[in-house]
Backbone and ligand atoms as CSV (ligand in chain L), in Angstrom:
chain,resi,resn,atom,element,x,y,z
A,1,MET,N,N,14.832,-4.115,0.907
A,1,MET,CA,C,14.047,-4.432,2.107
A,1,MET,C,C,13.014,-3.341,2.368
A,2,ASN,N,N,11.828,-3.761,2.756
A,2,ASN,CA,C,10.788,-2.778,3.064
A,2,ASN,C,C,11.024,-2.144,4.424
A,3,THR,N,N,11.054,-0.824,4.454
A,3,THR,CA,C,11.200,-0.160,5.746
A,3,THR,C,C,9.811,0.160,6.291
A,4,LEU,N,N,9.782,0.483,7.565
A,4,LEU,CA,C,8.518,0.823,8.240
A,4,LEU,C,C,8.587,2.260,8.747
A,5,ASP,N,N,7.523,3.002,8.528
A,5,ASP,CA,C,7.429,4.351,9.078
A,5,ASP,C,C,6.275,4.404,10.071
A,6,GLN,N,N,6.391,5.320,10.993
A,6,GLN,CA,C,5.279,5.583,11.909
A,6,GLN,C,C,4.999,7.079,11.831
A,7,LEU,N,N,3.736,7.425,11.730
A,7,LEU,CA,C,3.422,8.857,11.714
A,7,LEU,C,C,2.195,9.122,12.565
A,8,VAL,N,N,2.084,10.363,12.998
A,8,VAL,CA,C,0.890,10.761,13.729
A,8,VAL,C,C,0.411,12.087,13.143
A,9,TYR,N,N,-0.899,12.165,12.934
A,9,TYR,CA,C,-1.458,13.429,12.474
A,9,TYR,C,C,-2.676,13.791,13.313
A,10,CYS,N,N,-2.991,15.059,13.273
A,10,CYS,CA,C,-4.193,15.595,13.909
A,10,CYS,C,C,-5.056,16.183,12.813
A,11,SER,N,N,-6.371,16.143,12.983
A,11,SER,CA,C,-7.244,16.837,12.043
A,11,SER,C,C,-8.488,17.269,12.795
A,12,ARG,N,N,-9.228,18.186,12.188
A,12,ARG,CA,C,-10.451,18.636,12.821
A,12,ARG,C,C,-11.620,17.855,12.231
A,13,ALA,N,N,-12.383,17.202,13.097
A,13,ALA,CA,C,-13.497,16.384,12.619
A,13,ALA,C,C,-14.596,17.269,12.035
A,14,ARG,N,N,-15.175,16.817,10.949
A,14,ARG,CA,C,-16.322,17.525,10.355
A,14,ARG,C,C,-17.466,16.533,10.246
A,15,LEU,N,N,-17.825,15.985,11.384
A,15,LEU,CA,C,-18.870,14.967,11.378
A,15,LEU,C,C,-20.230,15.624,11.544
A,16,ASN,N,N,-21.194,15.007,10.946
A,16,ASN,CA,C,-22.567,15.440,11.090
A,16,ASN,C,C,-23.059,14.985,12.472
A,17,GLN,N,N,-23.417,15.955,13.321
A,17,GLN,CA,C,-23.803,15.643,14.716
A,17,GLN,C,C,-24.676,14.390,14.844
A,18,GLU,N,N,-25.735,14.359,14.038
A,18,GLU,CA,C,-26.693,13.254,14.168
A,18,GLU,C,C,-26.164,11.924,13.666
A,19,GLN,N,N,-25.178,11.999,12.772
A,19,GLN,CA,C,-24.688,10.750,12.180
A,19,GLN,C,C,-23.268,10.405,12.612
A,20,ALA,N,N,-22.766,11.083,13.642
A,20,ALA,CA,C,-21.369,10.917,14.034
A,20,ALA,C,C,-21.013,9.448,14.320
A,21,ASP,N,N,-21.860,8.775,15.104
A,21,ASP,CA,C,-21.579,7.380,15.460
A,21,ASP,C,C,-21.494,6.506,14.213
A,22,GLU,N,N,-22.439,6.748,13.315
A,22,GLU,CA,C,-22.478,5.984,12.065
A,22,GLU,C,C,-21.242,6.259,11.215
A,23,GLN,N,N,-20.859,7.533,11.143
A,23,GLN,CA,C,-19.698,7.911,10.329
A,23,GLN,C,C,-18.408,7.301,10.884
A,24,ILE,N,N,-18.283,7.302,12.202
A,24,ILE,CA,C,-17.086,6.719,12.812
A,24,ILE,C,C,-17.063,5.203,12.581
A,25,ALA,N,N,-18.230,4.586,12.725
A,25,ALA,CA,C,-18.307,3.143,12.483
A,25,ALA,C,C,-17.891,2.833,11.044
A,26,ASP,N,N,-18.272,3.702,10.125
A,26,ASP,CA,C,-17.920,3.504,8.725
A,26,ASP,C,C,-16.407,3.649,8.509
A,27,ILE,N,N,-15.811,4.647,9.153
A,27,ILE,CA,C,-14.356,4.846,9.041
A,27,ILE,C,C,-13.625,3.608,9.562
A,28,VAL,N,N,-14.062,3.133,10.721
A,28,VAL,CA,C,-13.416,1.960,11.329
A,28,VAL,C,C,-13.589,0.736,10.428
A,29,HIS,N,N,-14.768,0.592,9.884
A,29,HIS,CA,C,-15.061,-0.556,9.022
A,29,HIS,C,C,-14.151,-0.557,7.792
A,30,VAL,N,N,-14.112,0.565,7.083
A,30,VAL,CA,C,-13.288,0.666,5.867
A,30,VAL,C,C,-11.808,0.507,6.217
A,31,SER,N,N,-11.391,1.155,7.313
A,31,SER,CA,C,-9.984,1.106,7.708
A,31,SER,C,C,-9.546,-0.309,8.052
A,32,THR,N,N,-10.387,-1.018,8.769
A,32,THR,CA,C,-10.041,-2.377,9.179
A,32,THR,C,C,-9.742,-3.228,7.952
A,33,PHE,N,N,-10.607,-3.103,6.965
A,33,PHE,CA,C,-10.478,-3.889,5.748
A,33,PHE,C,C,-9.272,-3.451,4.910
A,34,ARG,N,N,-9.202,-2.155,4.627
A,34,ARG,CA,C,-8.141,-1.647,3.739
A,34,ARG,C,C,-6.758,-1.731,4.379
A,35,ASN,N,N,-6.676,-1.403,5.668
A,35,ASN,CA,C,-5.377,-1.412,6.340
A,35,ASN,C,C,-4.807,-2.824,6.403
A,36,ALA,N,N,-5.693,-3.793,6.646
A,36,ALA,CA,C,-5.220,-5.178,6.716
A,36,ALA,C,C,-4.629,-5.588,5.366
A,37,ARG,N,N,-5.257,-5.125,4.303
A,37,ARG,CA,C,-4.813,-5.497,2.961
A,37,ARG,C,C,-3.437,-4.921,2.617
A,38,VAL,N,N,-3.154,-3.713,3.112
A,38,VAL,CA,C,-1.887,-3.062,2.742
A,38,VAL,C,C,-0.874,-3.023,3.892
A,39,GLY,N,N,-1.186,-3.726,4.975
A,39,GLY,CA,C,-0.215,-3.831,6.071
A,39,GLY,C,C,-0.051,-2.576,6.905
A,40,ILE,N,N,-1.125,-1.804,7.009
A,40,ILE,CA,C,-1.066,-0.613,7.875
A,40,ILE,C,C,-1.737,-0.937,9.202
A,41,THR,N,N,-1.101,-0.538,10.286
A,41,THR,CA,C,-1.691,-0.701,11.617
A,41,THR,C,C,-1.670,0.655,12.310
A,42,GLY,N,N,-2.301,0.727,13.451
A,42,GLY,CA,C,-2.283,1.997,14.159
A,42,GLY,C,C,-3.447,2.165,15.091
A,43,ALA,N,N,-3.751,3.415,15.391
A,43,ALA,CA,C,-4.810,3.701,16.342
A,43,ALA,C,C,-5.432,5.045,16.004
A,44,LEU,N,N,-6.721,5.124,16.224
A,44,LEU,CA,C,-7.453,6.364,15.929
A,44,LEU,C,C,-8.273,6.778,17.137
A,45,THR,N,N,-8.174,8.027,17.501
A,45,THR,CA,C,-9.013,8.526,18.590
A,45,THR,C,C,-9.696,9.809,18.138
A,46,LEU,N,N,-10.805,10.083,18.749
A,46,LEU,CA,C,-11.523,11.335,18.527
A,46,LEU,C,C,-11.735,11.960,19.886
A,47,ARG,N,N,-11.121,13.125,20.091
A,47,ARG,CA,C,-11.254,13.794,21.387
A,47,ARG,C,C,-11.479,15.285,21.180
A,48,GLY,N,N,-12.539,15.770,21.771
A,48,GLY,CA,C,-12.808,17.207,21.702
A,48,GLY,C,C,-12.828,17.751,20.284
A,49,GLY,N,N,-13.400,16.984,19.373
A,49,GLY,CA,C,-13.524,17.457,17.995
A,49,GLY,C,C,-12.277,17.271,17.144
A,50,ALA,N,N,-11.240,16.660,17.735
A,50,ALA,CA,C,-10.008,16.444,16.967
A,50,ALA,C,C,-9.758,14.948,16.786
A,51,PHE,N,N,-9.473,14.562,15.554
A,51,PHE,CA,C,-9.006,13.202,15.320
A,51,PHE,C,C,-7.504,13.186,15.549
A,52,VAL,N,N,-7.022,12.133,16.181
A,52,VAL,CA,C,-5.585,11.873,16.227
A,52,VAL,C,C,-5.421,10.456,15.732
A,53,GLN,N,N,-4.591,10.283,14.729
A,53,GLN,CA,C,-4.376,8.935,14.215
A,53,GLN,C,C,-2.884,8.649,14.147
A,54,LEU,N,N,-2.517,7.505,14.680
A,54,LEU,CA,C,-1.145,7.042,14.592
A,54,LEU,C,C,-1.145,5.893,13.593
A,55,LEU,N,N,-0.280,5.987,12.594
A,55,LEU,CA,C,-0.265,4.990,11.520
A,55,LEU,C,C,1.122,4.402,11.346
A,56,GLU,N,N,1.156,3.100,11.060
A,56,GLU,CA,C,2.428,2.407,10.828
A,56,GLU,C,C,2.309,1.592,9.552
A,57,GLY,N,N,3.339,1.639,8.740
A,57,GLY,CA,C,3.324,0.866,7.499
A,57,GLY,C,C,4.504,1.245,6.635
A,58,THR,N,N,4.544,0.700,5.424
A,58,THR,CA,C,5.655,1.079,4.545
A,58,THR,C,C,5.442,2.534,4.129
A,59,PRO,N,N,6.541,3.258,3.848
A,59,PRO,CA,C,6.422,4.669,3.472
A,59,PRO,C,C,5.457,4.876,2.303
A,60,THR,N,N,5.498,3.982,1.309
A,60,THR,CA,C,4.625,4.139,0.137
A,60,THR,C,C,3.158,4.005,0.514
A,61,GLU,N,N,2.826,2.981,1.291
A,61,GLU,CA,C,1.421,2.786,1.682
A,61,GLU,C,C,0.930,3.934,2.560
A,62,LEU,N,N,1.796,4.455,3.406
A,62,LEU,CA,C,1.388,5.589,4.247
A,62,LEU,C,C,1.134,6.821,3.383
A,63,ASP,N,N,1.993,7.040,2.383
A,63,ASP,CA,C,1.799,8.199,1.497
A,63,ASP,C,C,0.480,8.085,0.742
A,64,ILE,N,N,0.158,6.884,0.277
A,64,ILE,CA,C,-1.092,6.677,-0.460
A,64,ILE,C,C,-2.290,6.947,0.457
A,65,LEU,N,N,-2.223,6.414,1.680
A,65,LEU,CA,C,-3.330,6.627,2.618
A,65,LEU,C,C,-3.482,8.113,2.951
A,66,MET,N,N,-2.374,8.811,3.163
A,66,MET,CA,C,-2.455,10.237,3.500
A,66,MET,C,C,-3.130,11.017,2.374
A,67,LEU,N,N,-2.884,10.592,1.148
A,67,LEU,CA,C,-3.520,11.231,-0.008
A,67,LEU,C,C,-5.040,11.042,0.058
A,68,HIS,N,N,-5.481,9.816,0.344
A,68,HIS,CA,C,-6.916,9.540,0.507
A,68,HIS,C,C,-7.484,10.423,1.624
A,69,LEU,N,N,-6.747,10.479,2.718
A,69,LEU,CA,C,-7.234,11.218,3.883
A,69,LEU,C,C,-7.428,12.699,3.574
A,70,HIS,N,N,-6.539,13.255,2.736
A,70,HIS,CA,C,-6.649,14.669,2.404
A,70,HIS,C,C,-7.921,14.980,1.623
A,71,PHE,N,N,-8.449,13.988,0.930
A,71,PHE,CA,C,-9.664,14.214,0.141
A,71,PHE,C,C,-10.930,13.813,0.885
A,72,ASP,N,N,-10.780,13.334,2.103
A,72,ASP,CA,C,-11.928,12.860,2.869
A,72,ASP,C,C,-12.602,14.033,3.582
A,73,GLU,N,N,-13.843,14.276,3.247
A,73,GLU,CA,C,-14.527,15.463,3.778
A,73,GLU,C,C,-15.063,15.292,5.197
A,74,ARG,N,N,-14.810,14.158,5.788
A,74,ARG,CA,C,-15.249,13.975,7.169
A,74,ARG,C,C,-14.309,14.635,8.170
A,75,HIS,N,N,-13.195,15.173,7.652
A,75,HIS,CA,C,-12.290,15.957,8.497
A,75,HIS,C,C,-11.560,16.973,7.644
A,76,GLU,N,N,-10.868,17.914,8.330
A,76,GLU,CA,C,-10.129,18.960,7.602
A,76,GLU,C,C,-8.919,19.385,8.429
A,77,ASP,N,N,-8.113,20.256,7.857
A,77,ASP,CA,C,-6.926,20.785,8.551
A,77,ASP,C,C,-6.006,19.674,9.064
A,78,ILE,N,N,-5.672,18.751,8.201
A,78,ILE,CA,C,-4.774,17.665,8.597
A,78,ILE,C,C,-3.365,18.224,8.800
A,79,VAL,N,N,-2.791,17.928,9.946
A,79,VAL,CA,C,-1.415,18.341,10.209
A,79,VAL,C,C,-0.625,17.106,10.630
A,80,VAL,N,N,0.378,16.757,9.836
A,80,VAL,CA,C,1.252,15.649,10.226
A,80,VAL,C,C,2.208,16.197,11.278
A,81,LEU,N,N,2.105,15.638,12.467
A,81,LEU,CA,C,2.876,16.183,13.584
A,81,LEU,C,C,4.250,15.551,13.698
A,82,ALA,N,N,4.342,14.277,13.360
A,82,ALA,CA,C,5.630,13.601,13.490
A,82,ALA,C,C,5.651,12.389,12.578
A,83,ARG,N,N,6.820,12.092,12.067
A,83,ARG,CA,C,6.965,10.902,11.230
A,83,ARG,C,C,8.412,10.435,11.327
A,84,GLU,N,N,8.597,9.159,11.557
A,84,GLU,CA,C,9.963,8.629,11.568
A,84,GLU,C,C,9.979,7.142,11.270
A,85,GLN,N,N,11.158,6.667,10.909
A,85,GLN,CA,C,11.319,5.239,10.619
A,85,GLN,C,C,11.355,4.462,11.932
A,86,ILE,N,N,10.720,3.291,11.927
A,86,ILE,CA,C,10.719,2.458,13.132
A,86,ILE,C,C,11.207,1.053,12.772
A,87,THR,N,N,11.606,0.304,13.780
A,87,THR,CA,C,12.044,-1.063,13.514
A,87,THR,C,C,10.962,-2.069,13.900
A,88,ARG,N,N,10.103,-1.659,14.840
A,88,ARG,CA,C,9.059,-2.566,15.303
A,88,ARG,C,C,7.754,-1.803,15.501
A,89,ARG,N,N,6.636,-2.450,15.165
A,89,ARG,CA,C,5.349,-1.770,15.322
A,89,ARG,C,C,4.975,-1.616,16.789
A,90,ALA,N,N,4.427,-0.456,17.132
A,90,ALA,CA,C,3.916,-0.244,18.486
A,90,ALA,C,C,2.457,-0.711,18.558
A,91,PHE,N,N,1.788,-0.729,17.391
A,91,PHE,CA,C,0.388,-1.148,17.324
A,91,PHE,C,C,0.247,-2.250,16.289
A,92,PRO,N,N,0.594,-3.485,16.671
A,92,PRO,CA,C,0.559,-4.580,15.693
A,92,PRO,C,C,-0.855,-4.876,15.197
A,93,ILE,N,N,-1.848,-4.413,15.901
A,93,ILE,CA,C,-3.228,-4.678,15.494
A,93,ILE,C,C,-3.949,-3.351,15.311
A,94,TRP,N,N,-4.609,-3.224,14.176
A,94,TRP,CA,C,-5.371,-1.992,13.954
A,94,TRP,C,C,-6.439,-1.864,15.018
A,95,GLY,N,N,-6.648,-0.669,15.531
A,95,GLY,CA,C,-7.681,-0.493,16.540
A,95,GLY,C,C,-8.250,0.897,16.562
A,96,MET,N,N,-9.374,1.001,17.186
A,96,MET,CA,C,-10.008,2.303,17.404
A,96,MET,C,C,-10.561,2.249,18.805
A,97,THR,N,N,-10.396,3.312,19.584
A,97,THR,CA,C,-10.839,3.251,20.972
A,97,THR,C,C,-12.323,2.948,21.069
A,98,ALA,N,N,-12.617,1.757,21.499
A,98,ALA,CA,C,-13.998,1.402,21.765
A,98,ALA,C,C,-14.254,1.671,23.239
A,99,SER,N,N,-13.240,1.320,24.045
A,99,SER,CA,C,-13.369,1.618,25.472
A,99,SER,C,C,-12.829,3.027,25.710
A,100,ARG,N,N,-13.316,3.641,26.768
A,100,ARG,CA,C,-12.864,4.998,27.062
A,100,ARG,C,C,-11.469,4.973,27.643
A,101,PRO,N,N,-10.613,5.902,27.147
A,101,PRO,CA,C,-9.289,5.978,27.731
A,101,PRO,C,C,-9.397,6.355,29.208
A,102,ASP,N,N,-8.490,5.858,30.034
A,102,ASP,CA,C,-8.573,6.221,31.452
A,102,ASP,C,C,-8.224,7.711,31.603
A,103,GLN,N,N,-8.526,8.225,32.792
A,103,GLN,CA,C,-8.384,9.670,33.033
A,103,GLN,C,C,-7.011,10.223,32.664
A,104,ARG,N,N,-5.981,9.481,33.085
A,104,ARG,CA,C,-4.628,10.001,32.895
A,104,ARG,C,C,-4.273,10.023,31.410
A,105,ALA,N,N,-4.581,8.921,30.727
A,105,ALA,CA,C,-4.270,8.849,29.301
A,105,ALA,C,C,-5.038,9.921,28.540
A,106,ALA,N,N,-6.302,10.132,28.935
A,106,ALA,CA,C,-7.120,11.132,28.251
A,106,ALA,C,C,-6.533,12.525,28.457
A,107,ARG,N,N,-6.059,12.779,29.662
A,107,ARG,CA,C,-5.450,14.087,29.953
A,107,ARG,C,C,-4.206,14.297,29.110
A,108,ASP,N,N,-3.387,13.248,29.027
A,108,ASP,CA,C,-2.153,13.341,28.229
A,108,ASP,C,C,-2.478,13.629,26.767
A,109,LEU,N,N,-3.487,12.933,26.251
A,109,LEU,CA,C,-3.860,13.143,24.851
A,109,LEU,C,C,-4.388,14.558,24.638
A,110,ASP,N,N,-5.214,15.033,25.548
A,110,ASP,CA,C,-5.749,16.398,25.435
A,110,ASP,C,C,-4.616,17.420,25.423
A,111,ARG,N,N,-3.656,17.197,26.293
A,111,ARG,CA,C,-2.519,18.130,26.376
A,111,ARG,C,C,-1.734,18.119,25.072
A,112,LEU,N,N,-1.487,16.898,24.560
A,112,LEU,CA,C,-0.712,16.783,23.321
A,112,LEU,C,C,-1.455,17.417,22.143
A,113,ILE,N,N,-2.777,17.237,22.118
A,113,ILE,CA,C,-3.561,17.837,21.031
A,113,ILE,C,C,-3.450,19.356,21.117
A,114,ALA,N,N,-3.562,19.887,22.333
A,114,ALA,CA,C,-3.464,21.341,22.511
A,114,ALA,C,C,-2.086,21.850,22.100
A,115,GLU,N,N,-1.062,21.082,22.443
A,115,GLU,CA,C,0.327,21.503,22.135
A,115,GLU,C,C,0.721,21.193,20.697
A,116,ARG,N,N,0.010,20.222,20.092
A,116,ARG,CA,C,0.399,19.702,18.778
A,116,ARG,C,C,1.884,19.329,18.794
A,117,SER,N,N,2.225,18.554,19.767
A,117,SER,CA,C,3.619,18.175,19.978
A,117,SER,C,C,4.239,17.481,18.761
A,118,PRO,N,N,5.427,17.884,18.358
A,118,PRO,CA,C,6.108,17.215,17.252
A,118,PRO,C,C,6.871,15.970,17.695
A,119,ARG,N,N,6.744,15.614,18.973
A,119,ARG,CA,C,7.489,14.446,19.488
A,119,ARG,C,C,6.654,13.178,19.327
A,120,LEU,N,N,7.085,12.330,18.422
A,120,LEU,CA,C,6.352,11.093,18.145
A,120,LEU,C,C,6.269,10.204,19.380
A,121,GLU,N,N,7.345,10.171,20.134
A,121,GLU,CA,C,7.416,9.318,21.314
A,121,GLU,C,C,6.289,9.632,22.318
A,122,SER,N,N,5.999,10.924,22.494
A,122,SER,CA,C,4.974,11.292,23.470
A,122,SER,C,C,3.575,10.853,23.002
A,123,TRP,N,N,3.326,10.942,21.689
A,123,TRP,CA,C,2.050,10.469,21.141
A,123,TRP,C,C,1.929,8.954,21.305
A,124,ARG,N,N,3.027,8.280,20.980
A,124,ARG,CA,C,3.046,6.813,21.052
A,124,ARG,C,C,2.673,6.370,22.468
A,125,GLN,N,N,3.287,7.028,23.450
A,125,GLN,CA,C,3.014,6.666,24.849
A,125,GLN,C,C,1.567,6.946,25.224
A,126,ALA,N,N,1.077,8.131,24.865
A,126,ALA,CA,C,-0.281,8.503,25.251
A,126,ALA,C,C,-1.315,7.611,24.560
A,127,MET,N,N,-1.059,7.290,23.292
A,127,MET,CA,C,-1.998,6.421,22.571
A,127,MET,C,C,-1.956,5.009,23.154
A,128,SER,N,N,-0.751,4.521,23.437
A,128,SER,CA,C,-0.637,3.177,24.011
A,128,SER,C,C,-1.377,3.102,25.327
A,129,ALA,N,N,-1.210,4.133,26.157
A,129,ALA,CA,C,-1.871,4.150,27.465
A,129,ALA,C,C,-3.383,4.159,27.277
A,130,ALA,N,N,-3.856,4.935,26.296
A,130,ALA,CA,C,-5.298,5.020,26.064
A,130,ALA,C,C,-5.856,3.682,25.602
A,131,PHE,N,N,-5.074,2.973,24.807
A,131,PHE,CA,C,-5.583,1.735,24.228
A,131,PHE,C,C,-5.428,0.520,25.143
A,132,THR,N,N,-4.580,0.644,26.129
A,132,THR,CA,C,-4.430,-0.505,27.020
A,132,THR,C,C,-5.198,-0.270,28.324
A,133,ALA,N,N,-5.831,0.911,28.409
A,133,ALA,CA,C,-6.563,1.242,29.656
A,133,ALA,C,C,-7.757,0.311,29.840
L,1,FMN,C1,C,-10.177,10.363,10.564
L,1,FMN,C2,C,-10.154,9.371,9.453
L,1,FMN,C3,C,-9.304,8.282,9.523
L,1,FMN,C4,C,-9.252,7.346,8.494
L,1,FMN,N1,N,-8.390,6.317,8.577
L,1,FMN,C5,C,-8.283,5.442,7.551
L,1,FMN,C6,C,-7.355,4.365,7.601
L,1,FMN,O1,O,-6.620,4.175,8.553
L,1,FMN,N2,N,-7.331,3.532,6.530
L,1,FMN,C7,C,-8.131,3.685,5.438
L,1,FMN,O2,O,-8.037,2.909,4.491
L,1,FMN,N3,N,-9.016,4.678,5.381
L,1,FMN,C8,C,-9.113,5.551,6.405
L,1,FMN,N4,N,-10.030,6.564,6.335
L,1,FMN,C9,C,-10.923,6.626,5.164
L,1,FMN,C10,C,-10.209,7.204,3.957
L,1,FMN,O3,O,-10.172,8.618,4.054
L,1,FMN,C11,C,-10.953,6.792,2.670
L,1,FMN,O4,O,-12.304,7.055,2.778
L,1,FMN,C12,C,-10.773,5.317,2.418
L,1,FMN,O5,O,-9.410,5.002,2.360
L,1,FMN,C13,C,-11.469,4.881,1.130
L,1,FMN,O6,O,-10.978,5.620,0.072
L,1,FMN,P1,P,-11.806,5.734,-1.268
L,1,FMN,O7,O,-13.185,6.147,-0.856
L,1,FMN,O8,O,-11.103,6.768,-2.070
L,1,FMN,O9,O,-11.766,4.368,-1.874
L,1,FMN,C14,C,-10.098,7.505,7.368
L,1,FMN,C15,C,-10.955,8.603,7.309
L,1,FMN,C16,C,-11.003,9.527,8.333
L,1,FMN,C17,C,-11.935,10.703,8.237
């Protein structure tokens, strides 16, 4: 039986100031297509120069994606903060914050980024709040 893992990582964005919007649109575009093909879902945010991405999928597909991510020069200093097996997806649909997270969710995310919390549950909550705001 295929198991499901959920992980969250932080990285430092290395986007070109003038092309940042374009680069993010490209990441979302490629991710939407590739993630759908391999059954990965999750959420990506960019706050204060830090990417935070929560990913869900089979352990093998997540490992393959993490390998791609390590070679992607649009960010650096990737730190996997938490990873664990889950029974149900928290983000059944791939998404990227198009709408702005509400004040409280944004504060929670900023705090977690500063703390680099190893608690997956706290990231899950903050990301969910940001995406449903
Ligand atoms: C912050 C960030 C998040 C990304 N998230 C994903 C993702 O969820 N899925 C994905 O397929 N590619 C994602 N990418 C793009 C991959 O790093 C990579 O470019 C893509 O998988 C295509 O790989 P390839 O160019 O080796 O074919 C992300 C890139 C960045 C910088």
